[in-house]
C-alpha positions in Angstrom: 98.9 16.8 22.9 98.3 20.3 20.7 101.1 23.2 20.5 98.4 25.3 22.3 98.2 23.3 25.5 102.1 22.6 25.4 102.5 26.3 26.0 100.6 26.6 28.4 102.0 23.6 30.4 105.2 25.6 29.8 103.9 28.6 31.1 102.0 27.4 34.4 105.7 25.1 35.1 107.9 27.9 34.4 106.1 29.9 36.8 105.5 27.1 39.7 109.6 26.4 38.6 110.1 30.6 39.6 107.9 30.8 42.6 109.4 27.8 44.2 112.9 29.0 43.6 111.6 32.3 45.6 110.1 29.8 48.3 113.5 28.3 48.4 115.2 31.6 48.5 113.1 32.5 50.9 114.4 29.3 53.4 118.0 30.0 52.4 117.5 33.9 53.7 115.8 32.4 57.0 117.8 29.9 57.7 121.2 32.2 57.4 122.0 33.9 60.8 123.1 37.2 58.4 120.7 38.7 55.5 122.0 37.4 52.6 120.4 40.6 50.5 122.9 42.5 52.4 125.6 40.4 51.8 125.3 40.9 47.9 124.3 44.2 48.0 125.9 45.8 50.2 128.9 43.6 51.5 129.5 42.3 47.3 130.1 39.3 49.4 131.1 37.4 46.3 131.1 33.7 48.5 127.8 34.3 49.3 126.9 35.1 45.6 128.4 32.0 44.1 126.2 29.9 47.2 123.4 31.5 45.7 123.5 30.7 42.8 124.1 26.5 43.7 121.3 27.2 45.8 119.1 28.8 42.6 120.6 25.9 40.3 120.8 22.3 42.1 116.8 23.8 43.1 116.2 24.2 39.6 117.3 20.8 38.4 114.8 19.2 41.5 112.4 21.4 39.9 113.4 20.1 36.4 113.5 16.5 37.5 110.2 16.7 39.4 108.2 17.9 36.4 110.0 15.7 34.2 110.9 12.3 35.4 113.1 9.6 33.5 
């Protein structure tokens, strides 16, 4: 695999990863009984921020493991 192919695949996988993180956030927003955006921006709720950060890390690890198994 050449350098160009590797670069293109990295960009594609990166975009797919970002898209999946956004979908995960929207699902999290949908299943919570409150607005996560309001809790983060208006109320500045740090606990919600920590949960969202953990969710992003977990989804990112799963995506990375799916892209690069083993």
